[in-house]
PDB file of N, CA, C and O in Angstrom, chain B, residues numbered from 101:
ATOM      1  N   THR B 101      -2.704-158.526-100.007  1.00  0.00           N
ATOM      2  CA  THR B 101      -1.421-158.875-100.588  1.00  0.00           C
ATOM      3  C   THR B 101      -1.650-159.303-102.033  1.00  0.00           C
ATOM      4  O   THR B 101      -2.581-160.055-102.321  1.00  0.00           O
ATOM      5  N   LEU B 102      -0.804-158.825-102.937  1.00  0.00           N
ATOM      6  CA  LEU B 102      -0.934-159.143-104.357  1.00  0.00           C
ATOM      7  C   LEU B 102       0.379-159.742-104.843  1.00  0.00           C
ATOM      8  O   LEU B 102       1.450-159.200-104.568  1.00  0.00           O
ATOM      9  N   PHE B 103       0.304-160.859-105.564  1.00  0.00           N
ATOM     10  CA  PHE B 103       1.491-161.416-106.211  1.00  0.00           C
ATOM     11  C   PHE B 103       1.078-162.169-107.464  1.00  0.00           C
ATOM     12  O   PHE B 103      -0.068-162.593-107.608  1.00  0.00           O
ATOM     13  N   ILE B 104       2.039-162.323-108.367  1.00  0.00           N
ATOM     14  CA  ILE B 104       1.828-163.063-109.610  1.00  0.00           C
ATOM     15  C   ILE B 104       2.744-164.275-109.567  1.00  0.00           C
ATOM     16  O   ILE B 104       3.954-164.135-109.392  1.00  0.00           O
ATOM     17  N   ASP B 105       2.172-165.470-109.727  1.00  0.00           N
ATOM     18  CA  ASP B 105       2.972-166.689-109.629  1.00  0.00           C
ATOM     19  C   ASP B 105       3.713-166.967-110.934  1.00  0.00           C
ATOM     20  O   ASP B 105       3.600-166.207-111.896  1.00  0.00           O
ATOM     21  N   SER B 106       4.472-168.064-110.958  1.00  0.00           N
ATOM     22  CA  SER B 106       5.310-168.391-112.116  1.00  0.00           C
ATOM     23  C   SER B 106       4.503-168.705-113.368  1.00  0.00           C
ATOM     24  O   SER B 106       5.053-168.695-114.469  1.00  0.00           O
ATOM     25  N   GLN B 107       3.202-168.985-113.222  1.00  0.00           N
ATOM     26  CA  GLN B 107       2.331-169.248-114.364  1.00  0.00           C
ATOM     27  C   GLN B 107       1.622-167.988-114.852  1.00  0.00           C
ATOM     28  O   GLN B 107       0.836-168.042-115.798  1.00  0.00           O
ATOM     29  N   GLY B 108       1.898-166.848-114.205  1.00  0.00           N
ATOM     30  CA  GLY B 108       1.248-165.601-114.591  1.00  0.00           C
ATOM     31  C   GLY B 108      -0.098-165.383-113.932  1.00  0.00           C
ATOM     32  O   GLY B 108      -0.826-164.460-114.300  1.00  0.00           O
ATOM     33  N   ASN B 109      -0.443-166.226-112.955  1.00  0.00           N
ATOM     34  CA  ASN B 109      -1.715-166.080-112.250  1.00  0.00           C
ATOM     35  C   ASN B 109      -1.619-164.979-111.211  1.00  0.00           C
ATOM     36  O   ASN B 109      -0.689-164.951-110.405  1.00  0.00           O
ATOM     37  N   LEU B 110      -2.577-164.081-111.235  1.00  0.00           N
ATOM     38  CA  LEU B 110      -2.652-162.988-110.275  1.00  0.00           C
ATOM     39  C   LEU B 110      -3.340-163.492-109.017  1.00  0.00           C
ATOM     40  O   LEU B 110      -4.424-164.069-109.091  1.00  0.00           O
ATOM     41  N   ASN B 111      -2.725-163.280-107.876  1.00  0.00           N
ATOM     42  CA  ASN B 111      -3.282-163.718-106.596  1.00  0.00           C
ATOM     43  C   ASN B 111      -3.371-162.526-105.655  1.00  0.00           C
ATOM     44  O   ASN B 111      -2.380-161.835-105.420  1.00  0.00           O
ATOM     45  N   ILE B 112      -4.558-162.291-105.122  1.00  0.00           N
ATOM     46  CA  ILE B 112      -4.782-161.218-104.158  1.00  0.00           C
ATOM     47  C   ILE B 112      -5.429-161.852-102.935  1.00  0.00           C
ATOM     48  O   ILE B 112      -6.424-162.565-103.060  1.00  0.00           O
ATOM     49  N   THR B 113      -4.878-161.599-101.763  1.00  0.00           N
ATOM     50  CA  THR B 113      -5.448-162.140-100.534  1.00  0.00           C
ATOM     51  C   THR B 113      -5.747-161.003 -99.565  1.00  0.00           C
ATOM     52  O   THR B 113      -5.208-159.904 -99.694  1.00  0.00           O
ATOM     53  N   GLY B 114      -6.609-161.282 -98.597  1.00  0.00           N
ATOM     54  CA  GLY B 114      -6.903-160.318 -97.546  1.00  0.00           C
ATOM     55  C   GLY B 114      -7.947-159.281 -97.902  1.00  0.00           C
ATOM     56  O   GLY B 114      -8.006-158.231 -97.262  1.00  0.00           O
ATOM     57  N   LEU B 115      -8.774-159.542 -98.906  1.00  0.00           N
ATOM     58  CA  LEU B 115      -9.818-158.590 -99.290  1.00  0.00           C
ATOM     59  C   LEU B 115     -11.096-158.843 -98.509  1.00  0.00           C
ATOM     60  O   LEU B 115     -11.465-159.991 -98.261  1.00  0.00           O
ATOM     61  N   SER B 116     -11.760-157.781 -98.128  1.00  0.00           N
ATOM     62  CA  SER B 116     -13.104-157.882 -97.562  1.00  0.00           C
ATOM     63  C   SER B 116     -14.097-157.932 -98.709  1.00  0.00           C
ATOM     64  O   SER B 116     -13.776-157.544 -99.832  1.00  0.00           O
ATOM     65  N   GLY B 117     -15.306-158.411 -98.427  1.00  0.00           N
ATOM     66  CA  GLY B 117     -16.338-158.449 -99.453  1.00  0.00           C
ATOM     67  C   GLY B 117     -16.674-157.051 -99.944  1.00  0.00           C
ATOM     68  O   GLY B 117     -16.628-156.087 -99.180  1.00  0.00           O
ATOM     69  N   GLY B 118     -17.012-156.947-101.214  1.00  0.00           N
ATOM     70  CA  GLY B 118     -17.388-155.660-101.802  1.00  0.00           C
ATOM     71  C   GLY B 118     -17.073-155.604-103.279  1.00  0.00           C
ATOM     72  O   GLY B 118     -16.754-156.621-103.895  1.00  0.00           O
ATOM     73  N   ARG B 119     -17.163-154.407-103.848  1.00  0.00           N
ATOM     74  CA  ARG B 119     -16.856-154.179-105.266  1.00  0.00           C
ATOM     75  C   ARG B 119     -15.472-153.548-105.374  1.00  0.00           C
ATOM     76  O   ARG B 119     -15.106-152.668-104.595  1.00  0.00           O
ATOM     77  N   TYR B 120     -14.718-154.018-106.354  1.00  0.00           N
ATOM     78  CA  TYR B 120     -13.363-153.530-106.550  1.00  0.00           C
ATOM     79  C   TYR B 120     -13.129-153.212-108.019  1.00  0.00           C
ATOM     80  O   TYR B 120     -13.843-153.685-108.904  1.00  0.00           O
ATOM     81  N   SER B 121     -12.111-152.401-108.249  1.00  0.00           N
ATOM     82  CA  SER B 121     -11.577-152.163-109.589  1.00  0.00           C
ATOM     83  C   SER B 121     -10.125-152.604-109.569  1.00  0.00           C
ATOM     84  O   SER B 121      -9.433-152.447-108.563  1.00  0.00           O
ATOM     85  N   LEU B 122      -9.668-153.155-110.679  1.00  0.00           N
ATOM     86  CA  LEU B 122      -8.288-153.598-110.810  1.00  0.00           C
ATOM     87  C   LEU B 122      -7.662-152.810-111.951  1.00  0.00           C
ATOM     88  O   LEU B 122      -8.154-152.853-113.079  1.00  0.00           O
ATOM     89  N   ALA B 123      -6.584-152.092-111.667  1.00  0.00           N
ATOM     90  CA  ALA B 123      -5.876-151.317-112.692  1.00  0.00           C
ATOM     91  C   ALA B 123      -4.535-151.983-112.960  1.00  0.00           C
ATOM     92  O   ALA B 123      -3.785-152.287-112.033  1.00  0.00           O
ATOM     93  N   ILE B 124      -4.242-152.207-114.233  1.00  0.00           N
ATOM     94  CA  ILE B 124      -2.976-152.806-114.645  1.00  0.00           C
ATOM     95  C   ILE B 124      -2.230-151.766-115.465  1.00  0.00           C
ATOM     96  O   ILE B 124      -2.767-151.207-116.422  1.00  0.00           O
ATOM     97  N   ASP B 125      -0.987-151.515-115.079  1.00  0.00           N
ATOM     98  CA  ASP B 125      -0.180-150.501-115.758  1.00  0.00           C
ATOM     99  C   ASP B 125       1.253-151.010-115.833  1.00  0.00           C
ATOM    100  O   ASP B 125       1.858-151.333-114.810  1.00  0.00           O
ATOM    101  N   LYS B 126       1.792-151.081-117.044  1.00  0.00           N
ATOM    102  CA  LYS B 126       3.164-151.519-117.246  1.00  0.00           C
ATOM    103  C   LYS B 126       3.786-150.619-118.300  1.00  0.00           C
ATOM    104  O   LYS B 126       3.152-150.345-119.319  1.00  0.00           O
ATOM    105  N   PRO B 127       5.023-150.148-118.081  1.00  0.00           N
ATOM    106  CA  PRO B 127       5.661-149.303-119.094  1.00  0.00           C
ATOM    107  C   PRO B 127       5.664-149.992-120.460  1.00  0.00           C
ATOM    108  O   PRO B 127       5.987-151.174-120.571  1.00  0.00           O
ATOM    109  N   GLY B 128       5.302-149.235-121.490  1.00  0.00           N
ATOM    110  CA  GLY B 128       5.260-149.772-122.842  1.00  0.00           C
ATOM    111  C   GLY B 128       3.929-150.372-123.231  1.00  0.00           C
ATOM    112  O   GLY B 128       3.766-150.842-124.357  1.00  0.00           O
ATOM    113  N   TYR B 129       2.968-150.363-122.312  1.00  0.00           N
ATOM    114  CA  TYR B 129       1.635-150.906-122.574  1.00  0.00           C
ATOM    115  C   TYR B 129       0.582-149.869-122.212  1.00  0.00           C
ATOM    116  O   TYR B 129       0.808-149.015-121.355  1.00  0.00           O
ATOM    117  N   PHE B 130      -0.566-149.949-122.869  1.00  0.00           N
ATOM    118  CA  PHE B 130      -1.676-149.079-122.512  1.00  0.00           C
ATOM    119  C   PHE B 130      -2.246-149.558-121.182  1.00  0.00           C
ATOM    120  O   PHE B 130      -2.442-150.759-120.994  1.00  0.00           O
ATOM    121  N   PRO B 131      -2.518-148.632-120.250  1.00  0.00           N
ATOM    122  CA  PRO B 131      -3.118-149.057-118.981  1.00  0.00           C
ATOM    123  C   PRO B 131      -4.517-149.617-119.203  1.00  0.00           C
ATOM    124  O   PRO B 131      -5.220-149.209-120.128  1.00  0.00           O
ATOM    125  N   GLN B 132      -4.906-150.537-118.364  1.00  0.00           N
ATOM    126  CA  GLN B 132      -6.210-151.184-118.481  1.00  0.00           C
ATOM    127  C   GLN B 132      -6.848-151.230-117.099  1.00  0.00           C
ATOM    128  O   GLN B 132      -6.181-151.556-116.117  1.00  0.00           O
ATOM    129  N   THR B 133      -8.136-150.907-117.019  1.00  0.00           N
ATOM    130  CA  THR B 133      -8.869-150.969-115.759  1.00  0.00           C
ATOM    131  C   THR B 133     -10.052-151.917-115.910  1.00  0.00           C
ATOM    132  O   THR B 133     -10.804-151.843-116.882  1.00  0.00           O
ATOM    133  N   PHE B 134     -10.201-152.793-114.950  1.00  0.00           N
ATOM    134  CA  PHE B 134     -11.318-153.731-114.899  1.00  0.00           C
ATOM    135  C   PHE B 134     -12.169-153.324-113.706  1.00  0.00           C
ATOM    136  O   PHE B 134     -11.697-153.351-112.570  1.00  0.00           O
ATOM    137  N   SER B 135     -13.415-152.949-113.952  1.00  0.00           N
ATOM    138  CA  SER B 135     -14.283-152.407-112.909  1.00  0.00           C
ATOM    139  C   SER B 135     -15.338-153.419-112.482  1.00  0.00           C
ATOM    140  O   SER B 135     -15.573-154.429-113.146  1.00  0.00           O
ATOM    141  N   ASP B 136     -15.959-153.114-111.360  1.00  0.00           N
ATOM    142  CA  ASP B 136     -17.073-153.909-110.824  1.00  0.00           C
ATOM    143  C   ASP B 136     -16.726-155.379-110.618  1.00  0.00           C
ATOM    144  O   ASP B 136     -17.502-156.266-110.974  1.00  0.00           O
ATOM    145  N   ILE B 137     -15.563-155.623-110.046  1.00  0.00           N
ATOM    146  CA  ILE B 137     -15.200-156.980-109.643  1.00  0.00           C
ATOM    147  C   ILE B 137     -15.823-157.200-108.271  1.00  0.00           C
ATOM    148  O   ILE B 137     -15.497-156.497-107.314  1.00  0.00           O
ATOM    149  N   VAL B 138     -16.711-158.166-108.180  1.00  0.00           N
ATOM    150  CA  VAL B 138     -17.448-158.389-106.934  1.00  0.00           C
ATOM    151  C   VAL B 138     -16.790-159.507-106.143  1.00  0.00           C
ATOM    152  O   VAL B 138     -16.624-160.626-106.630  1.00  0.00           O
ATOM    153  N   VAL B 139     -16.420-159.181-104.919  1.00  0.00           N
ATOM    154  CA  VAL B 139     -15.893-160.160-103.978  1.00  0.00           C
ATOM    155  C   VAL B 139     -16.998-160.413-102.971  1.00  0.00           C
ATOM    156  O   VAL B 139     -17.455-159.481-102.309  1.00  0.00           O
ATOM    157  N   GLY B 140     -17.434-161.658-102.843  1.00  0.00           N
ATOM    158  CA  GLY B 140     -18.600-161.973-102.020  1.00  0.00           C
ATOM    159  C   GLY B 140     -18.319-162.058-100.534  1.00  0.00           C
ATOM    160  O   GLY B 140     -17.221-162.422-100.116  1.00  0.00           O
ATOM    161  N   GLY B 141     -19.319-161.720 -99.746  1.00  0.00           N
ATOM    162  CA  GLY B 141     -19.301-161.916 -98.298  1.00  0.00           C
ATOM    163  C   GLY B 141     -18.327-161.059 -97.526  1.00  0.00           C
ATOM    164  O   GLY B 141     -17.275-160.682 -98.041  1.00  0.00           O
ATOM    165  N   ALA B 142     -18.673-160.754 -96.299  1.00  0.00           N
ATOM    166  CA  ALA B 142     -17.825-159.919 -95.449  1.00  0.00           C
ATOM    167  C   ALA B 142     -16.548-160.633 -95.028  1.00  0.00           C
ATOM    168  O   ALA B 142     -15.552-159.979 -94.716  1.00  0.00           O
ATOM    169  N   GLU B 143     -16.559-161.953 -95.014  1.00  0.00           N
ATOM    170  CA  GLU B 143     -15.397-162.724 -94.571  1.00  0.00           C
ATOM    171  C   GLU B 143     -14.664-163.366 -95.751  1.00  0.00           C
ATOM    172  O   GLU B 143     -13.986-164.379 -95.576  1.00  0.00           O
ATOM    173  N   ALA B 144     -14.789-162.803 -96.920  1.00  0.00           N
ATOM    174  CA  ALA B 144     -14.239-163.413 -98.141  1.00  0.00           C
ATOM    175  C   ALA B 144     -12.796-162.986 -98.371  1.00  0.00           C
ATOM    176  O   ALA B 144     -12.495-162.333 -99.370  1.00  0.00           O
ATOM    177  N   SER B 145     -11.906-163.349 -97.459  1.00  0.00           N
ATOM    178  CA  SER B 145     -10.530-162.885 -97.585  1.00  0.00           C
ATOM    179  C   SER B 145      -9.645-163.811 -98.407  1.00  0.00           C
ATOM    180  O   SER B 145      -8.646-163.355 -98.964  1.00  0.00           O
ATOM    181  N   ASN B 146      -9.975-165.095 -98.502  1.00  0.00           N
ATOM    182  CA  ASN B 146      -9.141-166.034 -99.251  1.00  0.00           C
ATOM    183  C   ASN B 146     -10.013-167.040 -99.990  1.00  0.00           C
ATOM    184  O   ASN B 146     -10.354-168.092 -99.447  1.00  0.00           O
ATOM    185  N   PHE B 147     -10.367-166.719-101.211  1.00  0.00           N
ATOM    186  CA  PHE B 147     -11.152-167.651-102.016  1.00  0.00           C
ATOM    187  C   PHE B 147     -10.810-167.411-103.478  1.00  0.00           C
ATOM    188  O   PHE B 147     -10.397-166.307-103.833  1.00  0.00           O
ATOM    189  N   PRO B 148     -10.972-168.416-104.335  1.00  0.00           N
ATOM    190  CA  PRO B 148     -10.649-168.227-105.754  1.00  0.00           C
ATOM    191  C   PRO B 148     -11.711-167.385-106.457  1.00  0.00           C
ATOM    192  O   PRO B 148     -12.910-167.589-106.265  1.00  0.00           O
ATOM    193  N   LEU B 149     -11.264-166.459-107.254  1.00  0.00           N
ATOM    194  CA  LEU B 149     -12.144-165.637-108.087  1.00  0.00           C
ATOM    195  C   LEU B 149     -11.576-165.697-109.492  1.00  0.00           C
ATOM    196  O   LEU B 149     -10.478-165.197-109.737  1.00  0.00           O
ATOM    197  N   GLU B 150     -12.299-166.295-110.408  1.00  0.00           N
ATOM    198  CA  GLU B 150     -11.809-166.477-111.774  1.00  0.00           C
ATOM    199  C   GLU B 150     -12.184-165.277-112.617  1.00  0.00           C
ATOM    200  O   GLU B 150     -13.362-165.057-112.899  1.00  0.00           O
ATOM    201  N   LEU B 151     -11.189-164.498-113.023  1.00  0.00           N
ATOM    202  CA  LEU B 151     -11.420-163.344-113.887  1.00  0.00           C
ATOM    203  C   LEU B 151     -11.127-163.664-115.345  1.00  0.00           C
ATOM    204  O   LEU B 151     -11.408-162.849-116.222  1.00  0.00           O
ATOM    205  N   GLY B 152     -10.571-164.828-115.615  1.00  0.00           N
ATOM    206  CA  GLY B 152     -10.185-165.159-116.981  1.00  0.00           C
ATOM    207  C   GLY B 152      -8.884-164.467-117.342  1.00  0.00           C
ATOM    208  O   GLY B 152      -8.194-163.941-116.469  1.00  0.00           O
ATOM    209  N   ASP B 153      -8.549-164.466-118.612  1.00  0.00           N
ATOM    210  CA  ASP B 153      -7.332-163.807-119.067  1.00  0.00           C
ATOM    211  C   ASP B 153      -7.541-162.301-119.072  1.00  0.00           C
ATOM    212  O   ASP B 153      -8.548-161.809-119.580  1.00  0.00           O
ATOM    213  N   LEU B 154      -6.593-161.575-118.511  1.00  0.00           N
ATOM    214  CA  LEU B 154      -6.604-160.116-118.535  1.00  0.00           C
ATOM    215  C   LEU B 154      -5.521-159.689-119.513  1.00  0.00           C
ATOM    216  O   LEU B 154      -4.331-159.858-119.243  1.00  0.00           O
ATOM    217  N   ASN B 155      -5.925-159.146-120.627  1.00  0.00           N
ATOM    218  CA  ASN B 155      -4.976-158.793-121.675  1.00  0.00           C
ATOM    219  C   ASN B 155      -4.740-157.295-121.716  1.00  0.00           C
ATOM    220  O   ASN B 155      -5.671-156.499-121.590  1.00  0.00           O
ATOM    221  N   ILE B 156      -3.474-156.921-121.897  1.00  0.00           N
ATOM    222  CA  ILE B 156      -3.136-155.518-122.100  1.00  0.00           C
ATOM    223  C   ILE B 156      -2.425-155.406-123.445  1.00  0.00           C
ATOM    224  O   ILE B 156      -1.782-156.352-123.898  1.00  0.00           O
ATOM    225  N   THR B 157      -2.546-154.252-124.073  1.00  0.00           N
ATOM    226  CA  THR B 157      -2.032-154.041-125.422  1.00  0.00           C
ATOM    227  C   THR B 157      -0.752-153.216-125.387  1.00  0.00           C
ATOM    228  O   THR B 157      -0.681-152.185-124.718  1.00  0.00           O
ATOM    229  N   ALA B 158       0.253-153.681-126.113  1.00  0.00           N
ATOM    230  CA  ALA B 158       1.515-152.947-126.187  1.00  0.00           C
ATOM    231  C   ALA B 158       1.325-151.639-126.942  1.00  0.00           C
ATOM    232  O   ALA B 158       0.599-151.572-127.934  1.00  0.00           O
ATOM    233  N   GLN B 159       1.997-150.598-126.447  1.00  0.00           N
ATOM    234  CA  GLN B 159       1.977-149.324-127.157  1.00  0.00           C
ATOM    235  C   GLN B 159       2.844-149.451-128.402  1.00  0.00           C
ATOM    236  O   GLN B 159       3.789-150.239-128.443  1.00  0.00           O
ATOM    237  N   ARG B 160       2.510-148.674-129.395  1.00  0.00           N
ATOM    238  CA  ARG B 160       3.270-148.692-130.642  1.00  0.00           C
ATOM    239  C   ARG B 160       3.654-147.275-131.022  1.00  0.00           C
ATOM    240  O   ARG B 160       2.988-146.312-130.642  1.00  0.00           O
ATOM    241  N   THR B 161       4.727-147.160-131.770  1.00  0.00           N
ATOM    242  CA  THR B 161       5.195-145.859-132.228  1.00  0.00           C
ATOM    243  C   THR B 161       5.231-145.856-133.747  1.00  0.00           C
ATOM    244  O   THR B 161       5.726-146.793-134.373  1.00  0.00           O
ATOM    245  N   VAL B 162       4.709-144.806-134.319  1.00  0.00           N
ATOM    246  CA  VAL B 162       4.787-144.603-135.763  1.00  0.00           C
ATOM    247  C   VAL B 162       5.701-143.408-135.979  1.00  0.00           C
ATOM    248  O   VAL B 162       5.487-142.346-135.394  1.00  0.00           O
ATOM    249  N   ALA B 163       6.713-143.573-136.813  1.00  0.00           N
ATOM    250  CA  ALA B 163       7.653-142.483-137.065  1.00  0.00           C
ATOM    251  C   ALA B 163       7.924-142.384-138.557  1.00  0.00           C
ATOM    252  O   ALA B 163       7.866-143.382-139.276  1.00  0.00           O
ATOM    253  N   GLY B 164       8.215-141.202-139.007  1.00  0.00           N
ATOM    254  CA  GLY B 164       8.534-141.004-140.415  1.00  0.00           C
ATOM    255  C   GLY B 164       8.386-139.549-140.799  1.00  0.00           C
ATOM    256  O   GLY B 164       8.152-138.691-139.948  1.00  0.00           O
ATOM    257  N   THR B 165       8.520-139.279-142.060  1.00  0.00           N
ATOM    258  CA  THR B 165       8.393-137.925-142.587  1.00  0.00           C
ATOM    259  C   THR B 165       7.343-137.920-143.683  1.00  0.00           C
ATOM    260  O   THR B 165       7.404-138.722-144.615  1.00  0.00           O
ATOM    261  N   VAL B 166       6.381-137.016-143.570  1.00  0.00           N
ATOM    262  CA  VAL B 166       5.376-136.840-144.621  1.00  0.00           C
ATOM    263  C   VAL B 166       5.985-135.912-145.663  1.00  0.00           C
ATOM    264  O   VAL B 166       6.480-134.834-145.334  1.00  0.00           O
ATOM    265  N   ARG B 167       5.945-136.338-146.915  1.00  0.00           N
ATOM    266  CA  ARG B 167       6.567-135.554-147.995  1.00  0.00           C
ATOM    267  C   ARG B 167       5.570-135.269-149.108  1.00  0.00           C
ATOM    268  O   ARG B 167       4.655-136.050-149.370  1.00  0.00           O
ATOM    269  N   TRP B 168       5.774-134.134-149.750  1.00  0.00           N
ATOM    270  CA  TRP B 168       5.019-133.779-150.948  1.00  0.00           C
ATOM    271  C   TRP B 168       5.515-134.632-152.107  1.00  0.00           C
ATOM    272  O   TRP B 168       6.529-135.318-151.981  1.00  0.00           O
ATOM    273  N   ASP B 169       4.813-134.598-153.229  1.00  0.00           N
ATOM    274  CA  ASP B 169       5.210-135.370-154.414  1.00  0.00           C
ATOM    275  C   ASP B 169       6.622-135.047-154.873  1.00  0.00           C
ATOM    276  O   ASP B 169       7.308-135.907-155.426  1.00  0.00           O
ATOM    277  N   ASP B 170       7.066-133.803-154.646  1.00  0.00           N
ATOM    278  CA  ASP B 170       8.412-133.415-155.080  1.00  0.00           C
ATOM    279  C   ASP B 170       9.494-133.792-154.067  1.00  0.00           C
ATOM    280  O   ASP B 170      10.666-133.473-154.267  1.00  0.00           O
ATOM    281  N   GLY B 171       9.108-134.472-152.979  1.00  0.00           N
ATOM    282  CA  GLY B 171      10.082-134.930-151.991  1.00  0.00           C
ATOM    283  C   GLY B 171      10.304-133.982-150.830  1.00  0.00           C
ATOM    284  O   GLY B 171      10.977-134.337-149.862  1.00  0.00           O
ATOM    285  N   GLU B 172       9.748-132.778-150.910  1.00  0.00           N
ATOM    286  CA  GLU B 172       9.910-131.817-149.818  1.00  0.00           C
ATOM    287  C   GLU B 172       9.049-132.229-148.626  1.00  0.00           C
ATOM    288  O   GLU B 172       7.928-132.704-148.805  1.00  0.00           O
ATOM    289  N   PRO B 173       9.576-132.046-147.394  1.00  0.00           N
ATOM    290  CA  PRO B 173       8.777-132.399-146.225  1.00  0.00           C
ATOM    291  C   PRO B 173       7.576-131.473-146.055  1.00  0.00           C
ATOM    292  O   PRO B 173       7.659-130.276-146.332  1.00  0.00           O
ATOM    293  N   VAL B 174       6.473-132.031-145.602  1.00  0.00           N
ATOM    294  CA  VAL B 174       5.265-131.264-145.315  1.00  0.00           C
ATOM    295  C   VAL B 174       5.397-130.731-143.892  1.00  0.00           C
ATOM    296  O   VAL B 174       5.647-131.498-142.963  1.00  0.00           O
ATOM    297  N   THR B 175       5.230-129.426-143.717  1.00  0.00           N
ATOM    298  CA  THR B 175       5.284-128.859-142.371  1.00  0.00           C
ATOM    299  C   THR B 175       3.894-128.878-141.747  1.00  0.00           C
ATOM    300  O   THR B 175       2.888-128.686-142.429  1.00  0.00           O
ATOM    301  N   ASN B 176       3.857-129.110-140.454  1.00  0.00           N
ATOM    302  CA  ASN B 176       2.617-129.105-139.673  1.00  0.00           C
ATOM    303  C   ASN B 176       1.567-130.090-140.195  1.00  0.00           C
ATOM    304  O   ASN B 176       0.368-129.825-140.107  1.00  0.00           O
ATOM    305  N   ALA B 177       2.013-131.213-140.733  1.00  0.00           N
ATOM    306  CA  ALA B 177       1.070-132.229-141.211  1.00  0.00           C
ATOM    307  C   ALA B 177       0.361-132.869-140.023  1.00  0.00           C
ATOM    308  O   ALA B 177       0.971-133.094-138.977  1.00  0.00           O
ATOM    309  N   ILE B 178      -0.902-133.156-140.182  1.00  0.00           N
ATOM    310  CA  ILE B 178      -1.666-133.875-139.167  1.00  0.00           C
ATOM    311  C   ILE B 178      -1.859-135.298-139.670  1.00  0.00           C
ATOM    312  O   ILE B 178      -2.406-135.515-140.751  1.00  0.00           O
ATOM    313  N   VAL B 179      -1.410-136.257-138.885  1.00  0.00           N
ATOM    314  CA  VAL B 179      -1.468-137.662-139.266  1.00  0.00           C
ATOM    315  C   VAL B 179      -2.351-138.393-138.257  1.00  0.00           C
ATOM    316  O   VAL B 179      -2.188-138.231-137.048  1.00  0.00           O
ATOM    317  N   HIS B 180      -3.280-139.190-138.758  1.00  0.00           N
ATOM    318  CA  HIS B 180      -4.163-139.982-137.902  1.00  0.00           C
ATOM    319  C   HIS B 180      -3.869-141.456-138.131  1.00  0.00           C
ATOM    320  O   HIS B 180      -3.622-141.879-139.261  1.00  0.00           O
ATOM    321  N   THR B 181      -3.895-142.225-137.074  1.00  0.00           N
ATOM    322  CA  THR B 181      -3.757-143.678-137.201  1.00  0.00           C
ATOM    323  C   THR B 181      -5.088-144.326-136.853  1.00  0.00           C
ATOM    324  O   THR B 181      -5.831-143.830-136.005  1.00  0.00           O
ATOM    325  N   MET B 182      -5.377-145.426-137.509  1.00  0.00           N
ATOM    326  CA  MET B 182      -6.614-146.165-137.244  1.00  0.00           C
ATOM    327  C   MET B 182      -6.275-147.642-137.141  1.00  0.00           C
ATOM    328  O   MET B 182      -5.334-148.123-137.773  1.00  0.00           O
ATOM    329  N   SER B 183      -7.038-148.340-136.353  1.00  0.00           N
ATOM    330  CA  SER B 183      -6.796-149.784-136.248  1.00  0.00           C
ATOM    331  C   SER B 183      -7.971-150.538-136.805  1.00  0.00           C
ATOM    332  O   SER B 183      -7.969-151.769-136.812  1.00  0.00           O
TER     333      SER B 183
END
């Protein structure tokens, strides 16, 4: 069972011991996957596991028109963004 409490804490119960991956996906944000989360012991169904803050990044949109010096639009321009 998975739920997020009023403080934003992620709670998962009923897991058996082993390795897990956690995928977070929300519209408007880049998906994020956290791999190799180790849950200890075969009977480890309800215990605290501190993962720290899990941050996801909002998607952004760049829009506009590329123009030549004379103001005419450039056709088939290739635009790259860098962070």
